[in-house]
N, C-alpha and C positions, 0 to 999 in steps of 0.2 A: 619648844623647850629652849631655854637659854643655856649658853655655855657658862661653866663655873668661872668665877672671878678669881683667878689664880695670879698673884702678883709676880711679875717678871720685869725687874727694873731695867733689863737690857732691851726690852721691847720699847720702841720709840713712843708708843701710845702711853705706856705706863710711866715712862720717863717724863713726858709732858704733863701727865696728870699729877705726878709727884710735885712738879714745879708749881702748878696751879694750886694744889692743896696747901703747899707751904705759904703761898701768898695769902690764902684765906685764913690761915692760922697766925699770920703776922700781927704784930702790935698795932700797926696802922689800920689793918682791916678790923680788928676788935674795937678800935676807937671809932671807926665809921659805924659799926653796929651800935655802939653805945650812943653816939650822937643821934642816930635815928631811932633811939629808944627800942631797939630790938633786944629785949632781955628775957630770960637770962642769956648772957652772951655765949656761954659755952654751948648751950642748946641750939642757938642760932647758927653758930659755926658748924656744929655737927650736922645740922639740917642742910646747910649749903654744901657741905662735903658730900653728903648722900645724894643730893640732887645732881651735883657735878658728875659723880661716878655713874649715876643712872643715865645722864645725857651722853657721856663719853662712850658707853657701851650699849646704848639704845635698849635699856631695860627699865622696868618700872621700879619705883621706890621699894615696894614690898620685897622684890627679888634681892635688891642690894642689902636690905636689912636682914633677910634670911641668910645671905652669904656672910654678913658680918657676924651673925650668931654662931656660924659653924666654922669660920676661918679666922684663927688667931692672927695669922700673918697679915690678913687684910685689915683687921682691927688695928694692928700695929702700924701698918703702912698709912692708914688714914688717921692715926693718932686719936682713936675713939676708945675710951676706956669702958664705958657701959653703952650697950646698944639700945637706942631708943625704940619705941614701938612705932608702928606705921601711923597710928592715930596721933601720936605726939608730933611726928614729922609733919603731917597734914595740918595740925593745929598751929605749929610754928609758921608754916608757909602761909596760912591764912592771916596770921599777925603781920607778915611782911606786906600783904596786900592792903591791910588797914592803915599802915604807915605810909 
């Protein structure tokens, strides 16, 4: 069983993750997504954020998505307005591999 993903900005791991997620959301990163034809860009950015959170906490994508659906603070922290489905995350990841 996985520990819940409760945001604590004072924790160094959460602080580092916040910095990384802000880079992924930056204009420059969005331009790179566009240049590599990873569209829709918002969906690609959200997918990368979910993958990074999963990697940071050694959990699977489905768990991160489940936590996003039940934790408003996590959605706000990650700047994700609508939570994608697991299938859409895997579909977007497969498009990364094609490009």
